[in-house]
DRENBANU-448732 format. One line per field, with one value per residue: residue number from 1; residue in three letters; x, y, z of N, C-alpha, C, CB in turn. Coordinates in Angstrom, 2 decimals. Glycine has a CB too. Layout:
lumkol <- c(NUM  ...)
lumdo <- c(ALA  ...)
n.c1 <- c(X  ...)
n.c2 <- c(Y  ...)
n.c3 <- c(Z  ...)
ca.c1 <- c(X  ...)
ca.c2 <- c(Y  ...)
ca.c3 <- c(Z  ...)
c.c1 <- c(X  ...)
c.c2 <- c(Y  ...)
c.c3 <- c(Z  ...)
cb.c1 <- c(X  ...)
cb.c2 <- c(Y  ...)
cb.c3 <- c(Z  ...)
***
This chain:
lumkol <- c(1  2  3  4  5  6  7  8  9  10  11  12  13  14  15  16  17  18  19  20  21  22  23  24  25  26  27  28  29  30  31  32  33  34  35  36  37  38  39  40  41  42  43  44  45  46  47  48  49  50  51  52  53  54  55  56  57  58  59  60  61  62  63  64  65  66  67  68  69  70  71  72  73  74  75  76  77  78  79  80  81  82  83  84  85  86  87  88  89  90  91  92  93  94  95  96  97  98  99  100  101  102  103  104  105  106  107  108  109  110  111  112  113  114  115  116  117  118  119  120  121  122  123  124  125  126  127  128  129  130  131  132  133  134  135  136  137  138  139  140  141  142  143  144  145  146  147  148  149  150  151  152  153  154  155  156  157  158  159  160  161  162  163  164  165  166  167  168  169  170  171  172  173  174  175  176  177  178  179  180  181  182  183  184  185  186  187  188  189  190  191  192  193  194  195  196  197  198  199  200  201  202  203  204)
lumdo <- c(MET  THR  LYS  THR  THR  MET  GLU  SER  CYS  VAL  PRO  GLY  ILE  SER  VAL  ILE  PRO  LYS  THR  VAL  ASN  TYR  VAL  THR  GLU  LYS  LEU  GLU  LEU  PRO  ASN  PHE  ILE  GLY  ARG  THR  LEU  VAL  MET  CYS  ILE  GLY  ALA  SER  ILE  GLY  ASN  PHE  SER  ARG  GLU  GLU  ALA  ALA  MET  VAL  LEU  GLU  LYS  ILE  ARG  HIS  GLN  LEU  GLN  THR  GLY  ASP  GLY  ILE  LEU  LEU  GLY  ILE  ASP  MET  PHE  LYS  ASP  PRO  ALA  ILE  ILE  LEU  SER  GLY  TYR  CYS  ASP  LYS  ASN  GLY  LEU  GLN  GLU  LYS  PHE  HIS  ARG  ASN  PHE  LEU  ARG  ARG  LEU  ASN  ARG  GLU  PHE  GLY  TYR  ASN  PHE  ASP  VAL  ASP  GLN  PHE  ARG  HIS  GLN  ALA  ILE  TRP  ASN  GLU  ARG  GLU  SER  ARG  VAL  GLU  LEU  VAL  LEU  GLU  SER  SER  CYS  SER  GLN  ARG  VAL  GLN  CYS  ASN  HIS  ASN  ILE  GLU  LYS  ASN  ILE  ASP  PHE  ILE  THR  GLY  ASP  LYS  VAL  HIS  THR  THR  ASN  SER  TYR  LYS  TYR  THR  TYR  GLU  GLN  ILE  ILE  LYS  LEU  ILE  LYS  ASP  ALA  GLY  LEU  GLU  LEU  GLU  LYS  ILE  TRP  ASN  ASP  GLU  ASN  LYS  TRP  PHE  SER  VAL  VAL  LEU  ALA  ARG  VAL  PRO)
n.c1 <- c(-31.07  -28.49  -25.93  -23.18  -20.47  -17.47  -15.11  -14.16  -12.97  -11.49  -9.61  -10.68  -12.34  -15.38  -18.62  -20.97  -24.00  -25.70  -28.51  -29.07  -30.08  -27.70  -27.76  -30.17  -30.84  -29.53  -26.01  -24.60  -21.58  -20.14  -18.68  -15.48  -12.17  -9.21  -7.49  -9.47  -10.68  -12.53  -14.34  -14.90  -15.57  -15.49  -17.08  -19.13  -19.62  -19.48  -22.13  -23.47  -24.11  -21.56  -21.86  -23.64  -21.70  -19.56  -21.07  -22.00  -19.31  -18.48  -20.39  -19.66  -16.76  -17.37  -17.87  -15.61  -12.02  -9.30  -6.72  -7.96  -9.11  -10.11  -10.91  -11.24  -13.05  -12.94  -14.20  -12.34  -12.32  -12.08  -11.83  -14.92  -16.34  -14.77  -15.64  -18.56  -18.81  -18.58  -20.93  -22.78  -22.28  -21.13  -22.43  -24.74  -24.94  -25.36  -27.47  -29.69  -29.21  -29.79  -32.66  -33.65  -34.45  -36.98  -38.35  -38.15  -39.86  -42.30  -42.54  -42.14  -43.73  -46.07  -46.58  -46.88  -44.93  -44.02  -41.12  -39.74  -40.41  -38.85  -36.15  -32.61  -30.49  -27.42  -26.20  -23.90  -22.94  -21.54  -20.89  -21.50  -19.86  -20.55  -22.19  -25.44  -28.03  -30.62  -34.06  -35.77  -39.09  -40.35  -42.79  -46.31  -47.76  -49.53  -48.79  -49.78  -50.59  -51.24  -51.79  -52.81  -54.61  -54.16  -51.36  -50.70  -48.93  -48.53  -47.06  -45.48  -44.06  -40.60  -40.50  -38.46  -37.25  -35.16  -32.78  -30.31  -27.08  -23.69  -20.79  -17.95  -14.35  -11.80  -8.25  -8.27  -10.68  -11.10  -9.38  -10.77  -13.12  -12.50  -11.39  -13.52  -15.15  -14.01  -11.50  -8.27  -6.09  -4.08  -2.96  -3.03  -3.72  -3.54  -4.65  -2.61  -3.48  -4.60  -7.29  -8.99  -9.24  -8.02  -8.51  -6.77  -7.84  -7.38  -8.58  -7.97)
n.c2 <- c(-34.96  -33.50  -34.40  -32.53  -32.14  -31.04  -31.33  -29.83  -27.78  -28.50  -31.27  -34.48  -33.96  -33.99  -32.69  -33.08  -31.90  -30.99  -30.36  -29.40  -28.68  -28.21  -27.86  -28.55  -30.98  -34.40  -34.35  -35.86  -37.30  -38.45  -41.69  -42.12  -43.08  -42.82  -39.78  -37.00  -33.78  -31.10  -28.26  -25.50  -22.73  -19.08  -17.04  -18.34  -19.60  -17.78  -16.88  -18.51  -19.00  -19.00  -21.63  -22.93  -23.11  -24.77  -27.17  -27.84  -28.14  -30.13  -32.28  -32.67  -33.67  -36.21  -37.81  -38.24  -39.31  -39.97  -37.89  -36.49  -33.38  -30.10  -26.92  -23.85  -20.88  -17.74  -14.69  -11.96  -10.12  -6.71  -3.16  -1.90  0.28  -0.65  -3.01  -2.28  -0.98  -2.78  -3.95  -1.85  -0.63  1.87  1.63  0.30  -2.54  -4.33  -3.85  -4.37  -6.89  -7.85  -6.97  -8.52  -10.91  -10.28  -10.40  -13.01  -13.99  -13.15  -14.47  -17.01  -17.84  -16.59  -13.89  -10.08  -8.29  -4.67  -3.88  -1.54  -0.02  -0.85  -0.29  -1.18  -2.08  -2.30  -3.23  -3.10  -5.27  -5.00  -6.72  -9.33  -9.45  -9.23  -8.59  -7.35  -7.64  -6.00  -5.00  -2.30  -1.12  1.72  2.90  2.75  -0.40  -3.16  -6.40  -8.97  -12.26  -14.48  -17.06  -17.49  -16.05  -15.82  -15.42  -12.88  -9.68  -6.98  -3.90  -1.04  2.24  1.95  -0.50  -3.81  -6.20  -8.95  -10.32  -11.57  -12.65  -11.87  -13.34  -12.33  -13.04  -13.49  -14.57  -16.11  -17.07  -18.72  -20.59  -21.77  -22.70  -24.53  -26.49  -26.99  -28.27  -30.79  -30.80  -30.62  -27.65  -26.83  -24.90  -21.40  -18.88  -15.71  -12.41  -9.40  -7.60  -8.85  -9.20  -11.20  -14.78  -17.99  -21.15  -24.42  -27.27  -30.44  -33.82  -35.45)
n.c3 <- c(-11.75  -13.48  -15.69  -16.57  -18.76  -18.95  -20.41  -22.44  -21.57  -19.24  -20.00  -19.15  -16.99  -15.28  -14.43  -12.01  -11.12  -8.19  -6.48  -3.11  0.17  2.60  5.40  6.40  5.17  4.59  3.68  1.08  -0.01  -3.14  -3.40  -3.31  -4.49  -3.33  -2.50  -1.29  -1.87  -0.60  -1.50  -0.28  -1.53  -2.19  0.38  1.71  4.11  5.90  6.24  7.91  11.26  13.83  15.33  13.64  11.23  12.11  12.54  9.73  8.58  10.21  9.36  6.89  7.22  8.49  6.26  5.08  4.69  6.90  6.19  3.99  2.67  3.50  1.67  2.31  2.10  3.73  5.05  6.42  9.83  9.77  9.26  10.02  8.36  6.03  5.40  5.39  3.04  0.93  0.86  0.31  -2.35  -4.53  -7.13  -6.70  -7.13  -5.05  -3.76  -5.72  -6.03  -3.36  -3.44  -5.03  -3.53  -2.57  -4.86  -5.61  -3.68  -4.46  -6.94  -6.41  -4.15  -4.32  -3.32  -3.41  -3.25  -3.26  -4.49  -4.89  -2.74  -0.56  1.33  0.97  3.34  5.08  8.17  10.52  13.21  16.17  18.12  17.52  15.38  12.71  9.52  8.92  6.66  5.89  4.66  4.34  5.10  3.33  3.80  5.07  4.32  2.95  2.28  0.29  -0.12  -2.56  -2.50  0.28  2.24  5.29  5.24  4.67  4.91  7.03  7.21  8.61  8.26  8.54  9.47  9.22  7.18  8.21  6.28  5.86  7.20  7.55  8.67  10.11  10.56  12.77  13.28  15.57  15.79  13.55  13.95  16.21  14.70  13.06  14.96  16.38  14.45  14.29  12.84  11.30  11.49  8.67  6.86  6.20  3.73  2.89  1.35  0.42  2.01  4.19  4.22  3.44  3.58  2.80  3.64  4.75  5.84  7.58  7.67  10.67)
ca.c1 <- c(-29.82  -28.09  -24.45  -22.48  -19.26  -16.34  -13.70  -13.81  -12.33  -10.44  -9.75  -10.79  -13.03  -16.84  -19.16  -22.44  -24.66  -26.46  -28.81  -29.37  -29.89  -26.77  -27.97  -31.49  -30.73  -28.20  -25.04  -24.06  -20.71  -19.81  -17.80  -14.11  -10.83  -8.03  -7.52  -10.54  -10.57  -13.78  -13.72  -16.14  -14.94  -16.29  -17.12  -20.60  -19.53  -19.72  -23.57  -24.12  -23.66  -20.43  -22.37  -23.90  -20.67  -18.88  -21.81  -21.53  -17.91  -18.50  -20.98  -18.60  -15.66  -17.91  -17.87  -14.13  -11.20  -8.00  -5.86  -8.73  -9.09  -11.05  -10.39  -12.52  -12.89  -13.31  -13.68  -11.97  -12.64  -11.43  -12.53  -16.31  -16.36  -14.14  -16.74  -19.93  -18.60  -18.63  -22.43  -23.54  -21.23  -21.84  -23.17  -25.97  -25.37  -25.71  -28.91  -30.25  -29.23  -30.58  -33.88  -33.99  -35.05  -38.50  -38.87  -38.46  -41.04  -43.33  -42.66  -42.44  -44.68  -47.35  -46.61  -46.95  -44.12  -43.68  -39.97  -39.29  -40.91  -38.31  -34.57  -31.54  -29.55  -26.33  -26.01  -22.77  -23.33  -20.04  -20.83  -21.53  -18.98  -21.39  -23.07  -26.79  -28.62  -32.34  -34.85  -36.69  -40.37  -40.32  -44.46  -46.89  -48.22  -50.02  -48.21  -50.68  -50.37  -52.08  -52.23  -53.10  -54.87  -53.55  -49.77  -50.48  -48.35  -48.72  -45.73  -45.46  -42.83  -39.38  -40.36  -37.28  -36.96  -33.80  -32.48  -28.89  -26.21  -22.44  -20.08  -16.40  -13.53  -10.29  -7.51  -8.49  -11.97  -11.05  -8.60  -11.55  -14.11  -11.66  -11.29  -14.94  -15.65  -13.16  -10.42  -6.79  -5.58  -2.65  -2.41  -3.93  -3.31  -4.20  -3.96  -1.65  -4.32  -5.22  -8.83  -9.90  -8.46  -8.14  -7.92  -6.85  -7.89  -7.29  -9.09  -6.89)
ca.c2 <- c(-34.73  -33.47  -34.59  -31.72  -32.58  -30.05  -31.96  -28.98  -26.67  -29.22  -32.62  -35.35  -33.41  -33.97  -32.23  -33.60  -31.00  -31.59  -29.00  -29.71  -27.77  -29.05  -27.56  -29.36  -32.27  -35.06  -34.24  -37.03  -36.88  -39.49  -42.39  -41.92  -44.12  -41.73  -38.48  -36.09  -32.42  -30.56  -26.88  -24.42  -21.53  -17.82  -17.03  -18.57  -20.25  -16.71  -16.77  -19.40  -18.80  -19.99  -23.01  -23.76  -23.16  -25.95  -28.19  -27.92  -28.62  -31.61  -33.17  -33.12  -34.39  -37.42  -38.41  -37.92  -40.15  -39.53  -37.19  -35.65  -32.14  -29.08  -25.67  -23.01  -19.37  -16.90  -13.27  -11.72  -9.03  -5.75  -1.90  -2.09  0.94  -1.20  -4.19  -2.02  -0.49  -3.75  -4.11  -0.61  -0.05  2.98  1.30  -0.23  -3.82  -5.03  -3.37  -4.83  -8.65  -8.10  -6.72  -10.00  -11.79  -10.00  -10.63  -14.34  -14.28  -12.73  -15.47  -18.52  -17.94  -15.69  -12.44  -8.95  -7.25  -3.58  -3.77  -0.17  0.53  -1.32  0.02  -1.94  -1.29  -2.99  -2.85  -3.71  -5.92  -5.44  -7.80  -10.74  -9.31  -9.87  -7.61  -7.71  -7.15  -5.68  -4.47  -1.41  -0.66  3.01  3.35  1.82  -1.32  -4.44  -7.26  -9.77  -13.62  -15.01  -18.53  -17.84  -14.62  -15.68  -15.26  -11.38  -9.14  -5.65  -3.01  0.37  2.79  1.60  -2.17  -4.26  -7.63  -9.43  -11.41  -12.36  -12.49  -12.30  -13.31  -12.02  -14.02  -13.25  -15.84  -16.96  -17.58  -19.55  -21.97  -22.44  -23.28  -26.04  -27.46  -27.35  -29.31  -31.81  -31.02  -29.97  -26.46  -27.11  -23.60  -20.31  -18.14  -14.55  -11.30  -8.61  -6.64  -9.90  -9.08  -12.58  -15.94  -19.42  -22.26  -25.84  -28.02  -31.86  -34.96  -36.25)
ca.c3 <- c(-11.62  -14.61  -15.88  -17.55  -19.04  -19.07  -20.89  -23.50  -20.70  -18.53  -20.09  -18.39  -15.70  -15.34  -13.04  -11.79  -10.20  -7.22  -5.50  -1.81  1.50  3.52  6.65  6.90  4.36  4.72  2.86  0.67  -1.12  -3.70  -3.01  -4.15  -3.99  -3.22  -1.63  -1.34  -1.38  -0.45  -1.67  0.04  -2.13  -1.65  1.69  2.17  5.51  6.75  6.30  9.16  12.56  14.11  15.51  12.19  10.77  12.61  12.18  8.42  8.26  10.78  8.50  5.59  7.85  8.82  5.04  4.49  5.26  7.31  5.36  3.03  3.18  3.23  1.43  2.98  1.94  4.97  5.12  7.76  10.31  9.46  9.59  9.69  7.25  4.84  5.58  5.13  1.86  0.09  0.69  -0.23  -3.24  -5.09  -8.34  -6.25  -7.49  -3.78  -3.28  -6.73  -5.89  -2.28  -3.59  -5.66  -2.44  -2.72  -6.31  -5.66  -2.76  -5.27  -8.13  -6.03  -3.27  -4.74  -2.76  -4.14  -2.42  -4.28  -4.41  -4.88  -1.45  0.54  1.13  1.37  4.48  5.71  9.53  11.50  14.59  16.60  19.28  16.92  14.48  11.41  8.78  8.99  5.73  6.12  4.06  5.36  4.24  3.33  4.15  5.62  3.35  3.08  1.27  -0.05  -0.68  -3.45  -1.81  1.58  3.06  6.62  5.25  4.35  6.03  7.23  7.35  9.18  7.94  9.26  9.69  8.65  6.93  8.24  5.41  5.70  8.13  7.13  9.93  9.62  11.39  13.34  13.14  16.73  15.44  12.46  14.71  17.05  14.13  12.68  16.01  16.78  13.33  14.49  11.76  11.92  10.52  7.93  6.24  5.96  2.70  2.79  0.41  1.01  3.35  5.08  4.39  3.06  4.28  2.26  4.95  4.27  7.09  7.10  8.66  11.52)
c.c1 <- c(-29.14  -26.44  -23.95  -21.06  -18.47  -15.08  -13.20  -12.82  -11.25  -10.53  -9.88  -11.86  -14.44  -17.30  -20.74  -23.13  -25.61  -27.15  -29.43  -29.15  -28.86  -26.75  -29.06  -31.51  -29.61  -27.23  -24.49  -22.98  -20.37  -18.65  -16.50  -13.04  -9.73  -8.45  -8.59  -10.23  -11.91  -13.42  -15.17  -15.69  -15.87  -16.32  -18.54  -20.56  -19.75  -21.55  -24.26  -23.63  -22.74  -20.90  -22.50  -22.85  -19.82  -19.64  -21.92  -20.24  -17.93  -19.25  -20.35  -17.39  -16.26  -17.66  -16.58  -13.30  -9.84  -7.00  -6.56  -8.77  -10.13  -10.76  -11.65  -11.96  -13.51  -13.14  -13.47  -12.43  -11.91  -12.20  -13.85  -16.71  -16.01  -15.36  -18.05  -19.87  -18.83  -20.08  -23.39  -22.72  -22.23  -22.62  -24.34  -26.24  -25.75  -27.04  -29.93  -30.22  -29.96  -32.11  -34.66  -34.83  -36.67  -38.98  -39.08  -39.64  -42.24  -43.54  -42.85  -43.35  -45.82  -47.45  -46.81  -46.13  -43.86  -42.13  -39.39  -39.85  -39.94  -36.73  -33.56  -30.58  -28.55  -25.79  -24.60  -22.90  -21.86  -19.85  -20.77  -20.53  -19.57  -21.91  -24.40  -27.44  -30.43  -32.74  -35.86  -37.90  -40.13  -41.71  -45.09  -47.65  -48.66  -49.39  -49.16  -49.86  -51.54  -52.68  -52.94  -53.32  -53.99  -52.10  -49.63  -49.87  -48.42  -47.35  -46.12  -44.16  -41.75  -39.37  -39.21  -37.51  -35.74  -33.58  -31.29  -27.72  -24.81  -21.19  -18.57  -15.63  -12.22  -9.68  -7.89  -9.90  -11.92  -10.32  -9.75  -12.78  -13.63  -11.69  -12.61  -15.64  -14.75  -11.90  -9.15  -6.49  -4.33  -2.39  -3.40  -3.21  -4.11  -3.73  -3.30  -2.37  -4.64  -6.91  -9.63  -8.62  -8.85  -7.68  -8.08  -6.81  -7.95  -8.28  -8.16  -7.16)
c.c2 <- c(-34.80  -33.60  -33.41  -31.91  -31.11  -30.13  -30.90  -27.93  -27.27  -30.58  -33.61  -35.29  -33.34  -33.43  -32.79  -32.70  -31.49  -30.46  -29.89  -28.77  -28.63  -28.56  -28.66  -30.69  -32.76  -34.82  -35.36  -37.01  -38.18  -40.42  -42.21  -42.71  -43.06  -40.66  -37.63  -34.67  -31.67  -29.06  -26.08  -22.96  -20.25  -17.59  -17.32  -19.20  -19.20  -16.44  -17.76  -18.76  -19.73  -21.45  -23.82  -23.88  -24.67  -27.12  -28.67  -28.64  -29.99  -32.68  -33.52  -33.94  -35.77  -38.50  -38.61  -38.83  -39.42  -39.08  -36.25  -34.27  -31.19  -27.68  -24.74  -21.56  -18.55  -15.54  -12.78  -10.26  -7.97  -4.19  -2.19  -1.00  0.23  -2.32  -3.57  -1.56  -1.52  -4.23  -2.94  0.05  1.01  2.79  0.65  -1.70  -4.74  -5.09  -4.17  -6.49  -8.72  -7.82  -8.01  -10.69  -11.51  -10.58  -12.13  -14.95  -14.06  -13.96  -16.60  -18.66  -16.98  -14.42  -11.11  -7.82  -5.83  -3.53  -2.69  0.52  -0.02  -0.89  -0.74  -1.26  -2.44  -2.43  -3.65  -4.13  -6.01  -6.47  -8.96  -10.69  -10.07  -8.50  -7.96  -7.00  -7.20  -5.04  -3.78  -1.04  0.83  3.66  2.43  0.89  -2.54  -5.27  -8.47  -11.00  -14.22  -16.40  -18.53  -16.38  -14.53  -15.21  -13.66  -10.72  -7.62  -4.78  -1.73  0.95  2.29  0.27  -2.53  -5.75  -8.24  -10.50  -12.23  -11.78  -12.88  -12.14  -13.16  -12.59  -13.41  -14.68  -16.87  -17.70  -18.78  -20.69  -22.70  -23.10  -24.44  -26.96  -28.06  -28.54  -30.70  -32.07  -30.33  -28.89  -27.18  -26.07  -22.71  -19.40  -16.69  -13.46  -10.64  -7.68  -7.35  -9.60  -10.26  -13.74  -17.18  -20.30  -23.49  -26.32  -29.59  -32.52  -35.50  -37.60)
c.c3 <- c(-13.02  -14.80  -16.86  -17.71  -19.50  -19.68  -21.73  -22.99  -19.95  -19.07  -18.97  -17.00  -16.05  -14.37  -13.10  -10.82  -9.19  -6.41  -4.20  -0.82  2.35  4.83  7.27  6.18  4.80  3.44  2.49  -0.39  -1.76  -3.25  -3.91  -3.66  -4.04  -2.29  -1.99  -0.92  -1.69  -0.47  -1.33  -0.17  -1.60  -0.42  2.38  3.57  6.37  7.10  7.37  10.43  13.01  14.63  14.40  11.48  10.85  12.55  10.65  8.27  9.00  9.87  7.52  6.26  8.16  7.57  4.54  5.44  5.98  6.19  4.24  3.65  2.77  2.92  1.58  2.55  3.04  4.95  6.43  8.30  9.88  9.63  8.95  8.54  5.82  4.38  4.77  3.57  0.69  -0.10  0.37  -1.36  -4.18  -6.63  -7.82  -6.63  -6.26  -3.58  -4.31  -6.33  -4.60  -2.50  -4.18  -4.58  -2.55  -3.91  -6.64  -4.79  -3.65  -6.28  -7.42  -4.85  -3.19  -3.87  -3.79  -3.54  -3.63  -3.91  -4.26  -3.62  -0.11  0.15  1.77  2.33  4.78  7.03  9.96  12.78  15.19  17.48  18.67  15.59  13.12  10.75  8.61  7.83  5.96  4.91  4.82  4.52  4.39  3.54  4.46  4.34  3.70  2.02  1.10  -0.47  -1.31  -3.02  -0.73  2.28  4.29  6.59  4.96  5.32  6.06  7.82  7.86  8.61  8.90  9.65  8.78  8.50  7.09  7.40  5.49  6.91  7.53  8.12  9.43  10.84  11.80  13.32  14.27  16.57  14.38  13.07  15.39  16.11  13.53  13.70  16.34  15.65  13.61  13.40  12.32  11.01  9.96  7.48  6.12  5.06  3.09  1.60  1.15  2.19  4.52  5.39  4.30  3.47  3.18  3.27  4.28  5.66  6.62  8.03  9.36  11.45)
cb.c1 <- c(-29.29  -28.67  -24.11  -22.67  -19.36  -16.01  -13.77  -15.06  -13.35  -10.60  -8.82  -9.53  -12.50  -17.45  -19.06  -22.49  -25.31  -25.59  -30.18  -28.76  -31.44  -25.33  -28.41  -32.96  -30.71  -28.45  -24.24  -25.06  -19.42  -19.68  -18.32  -13.58  -10.39  -7.67  -6.26  -11.57  -9.32  -14.54  -12.94  -16.68  -14.89  -17.55  -16.59  -21.44  -18.17  -18.95  -24.13  -23.63  -24.68  -19.48  -23.57  -24.86  -20.13  -18.49  -22.97  -21.41  -16.63  -19.25  -21.99  -17.84  -15.09  -19.44  -18.61  -13.61  -10.87  -7.41  -5.00  -10.22  -7.94  -11.78  -9.64  -12.76  -13.51  -12.63  -14.57  -10.45  -12.65  -11.02  -11.80  -17.22  -15.55  -12.50  -17.14  -20.56  -17.32  -17.76  -22.90  -23.79  -20.31  -20.76  -22.39  -27.03  -24.29  -25.14  -29.11  -29.50  -27.54  -30.07  -33.94  -32.54  -34.41  -38.87  -37.81  -37.32  -41.09  -42.98  -41.43  -41.11  -44.11  -48.79  -45.21  -48.30  -42.37  -44.60  -39.59  -39.73  -42.57  -38.68  -34.24  -30.86  -30.46  -25.27  -27.40  -21.84  -24.19  -19.33  -21.98  -23.20  -17.66  -22.88  -22.61  -27.42  -28.02  -32.79  -35.24  -35.91  -42.02  -39.70  -45.35  -47.81  -47.36  -51.51  -46.74  -51.58  -49.91  -51.37  -51.16  -51.90  -56.46  -53.62  -48.91  -51.66  -46.99  -49.93  -44.92  -45.49  -42.93  -39.16  -41.83  -36.04  -37.24  -33.41  -32.47  -28.22  -26.63  -22.21  -20.36  -16.00  -13.25  -10.23  -5.96  -8.44  -12.80  -10.41  -7.29  -12.02  -14.75  -10.08  -10.71  -15.88  -15.34  -14.05  -10.86  -5.38  -5.17  -2.50  -1.77  -4.39  -3.68  -4.10  -4.78  -0.93  -5.85  -4.31  -9.39  -10.53  -9.06  -7.35  -8.87  -5.64  -9.23  -5.76  -9.73  -6.81)
cb.c2 <- c(-35.63  -32.34  -36.12  -30.42  -33.82  -29.77  -33.44  -28.35  -25.98  -29.19  -32.95  -35.50  -31.93  -35.08  -30.37  -35.13  -30.09  -32.52  -27.63  -30.74  -27.49  -29.09  -26.06  -28.54  -32.19  -36.63  -33.52  -37.77  -36.05  -39.12  -43.63  -40.47  -45.65  -41.02  -37.66  -36.59  -31.70  -31.07  -26.55  -24.53  -21.68  -17.79  -15.81  -19.57  -20.97  -15.40  -17.06  -21.08  -18.76  -19.35  -23.01  -23.17  -22.09  -25.79  -27.87  -26.63  -27.56  -31.61  -32.83  -31.60  -33.64  -37.18  -37.74  -36.14  -41.13  -40.60  -38.19  -36.23  -31.64  -29.05  -25.59  -23.21  -18.91  -17.28  -12.35  -11.89  -9.10  -6.12  -0.50  -1.94  1.94  -1.93  -4.55  -0.86  0.05  -4.74  -4.66  0.49  -1.38  4.09  0.41  0.62  -4.44  -4.44  -1.50  -4.30  -9.56  -7.33  -5.54  -10.99  -11.36  -8.50  -10.04  -14.94  -13.30  -11.32  -15.60  -19.31  -17.99  -16.53  -12.25  -8.60  -8.13  -1.98  -4.20  0.56  0.02  -2.95  1.31  -2.37  -0.72  -3.03  -3.28  -2.91  -7.58  -4.41  -7.83  -11.19  -9.81  -11.04  -7.35  -7.37  -7.90  -4.57  -5.25  0.06  -1.20  3.39  3.93  2.48  -1.53  -4.46  -7.72  -9.17  -14.53  -15.08  -19.34  -18.78  -14.46  -16.98  -16.32  -10.64  -9.59  -5.60  -2.77  0.42  4.26  2.39  -3.13  -3.90  -7.91  -9.80  -10.97  -12.00  -13.24  -11.61  -14.70  -10.21  -15.35  -12.55  -15.54  -16.06  -16.42  -18.93  -21.54  -21.45  -22.47  -25.91  -26.85  -25.81  -28.64  -32.95  -30.36  -31.07  -24.86  -28.08  -23.73  -19.62  -18.89  -13.99  -10.37  -7.77  -6.04  -9.89  -8.21  -12.68  -16.26  -19.68  -22.34  -26.43  -27.54  -32.53  -36.06  -35.87)
cb.c3 <- c(-10.65  -15.09  -16.52  -17.27  -20.19  -18.03  -21.76  -24.11  -19.68  -16.97  -20.74  -18.15  -15.22  -15.44  -12.83  -11.21  -10.92  -6.35  -6.29  -1.48  2.43  3.06  6.70  6.56  2.87  4.92  3.27  0.26  -0.67  -4.78  -2.93  -4.13  -5.18  -4.66  -1.75  -0.54  -2.05  0.85  -3.40  1.68  -3.88  -1.92  2.05  1.12  5.87  5.93  4.88  9.17  13.40  15.23  16.06  11.22  11.36  13.91  12.66  7.91  8.79  12.25  8.08  4.69  9.18  9.17  4.17  4.58  4.18  8.07  4.75  2.75  2.92  4.18  0.01  4.96  0.65  6.07  4.49  7.84  11.49  8.16  9.03  11.05  7.52  5.23  7.42  6.20  1.87  0.53  1.88  0.96  -4.22  -5.15  -9.37  -6.77  -8.30  -2.64  -3.41  -8.08  -5.77  -1.19  -4.39  -6.02  -0.84  -2.76  -7.38  -5.35  -1.40  -5.97  -9.17  -5.69  -2.22  -4.55  -2.03  -4.30  -1.80  -4.07  -5.14  -6.18  -1.29  0.81  1.56  0.23  6.07  4.78  10.47  11.69  14.47  17.22  20.27  16.48  15.04  11.89  7.53  10.36  4.54  7.48  3.33  5.96  4.85  2.18  3.12  6.71  2.50  3.02  1.67  -1.04  0.34  -4.68  -1.40  2.23  3.60  7.34  3.94  4.10  6.13  8.19  5.97  10.86  7.93  10.40  9.22  9.50  5.79  9.48  4.26  3.93  9.31  5.92  10.88  9.34  10.61  15.00  13.17  18.07  14.90  11.18  16.02  18.21  13.30  12.38  17.19  16.78  11.58  14.57  10.25  11.95  11.36  6.84  4.91  7.25  1.21  4.11  -0.37  -0.14  2.96  6.55  3.41  0.99  6.10  0.97  6.60  3.20  8.04  7.18  8.07  13.02)
***
């Protein structure tokens, strides 16, 4: 654990980073005397299924006191064409970011993915109200693992690697999420198009 002091930016504030998988590992918040506000900013809650999202928030709630709050960023449901445009930008930034998934598999797990032989795709799943990011093989190929030959992977043209889901919420689904996590909804803020929400919930 590394302590990083940010008093040059915000006097009296220090940050202590901690890396943890808060789905599979126990999430432990530091003890604090006074009111606590947990911020889940961005829209990372949307990468979990609705059941997983409620479970993550419930884990946090169990470590908070009555009156403590959670500030949550949530991407809203809107025209799917607008949603998909954010995952297939004309500059290709999302595609570069997505393909980095394969580069990390190469670097950290000993694979030899040819990154240029996989196409970035964003698919709208209407039934689940989510974007599904996939990497599609553009040819037949064998991806080898230097550490274990049994983990080699054979692809044919069109085979897809499903990497990420990004769920989009309606107001009704936000209310259900907060309720399922055992929290009380206090306030929702929106941009003028109501494409994104910032939600404040409290521990009852």
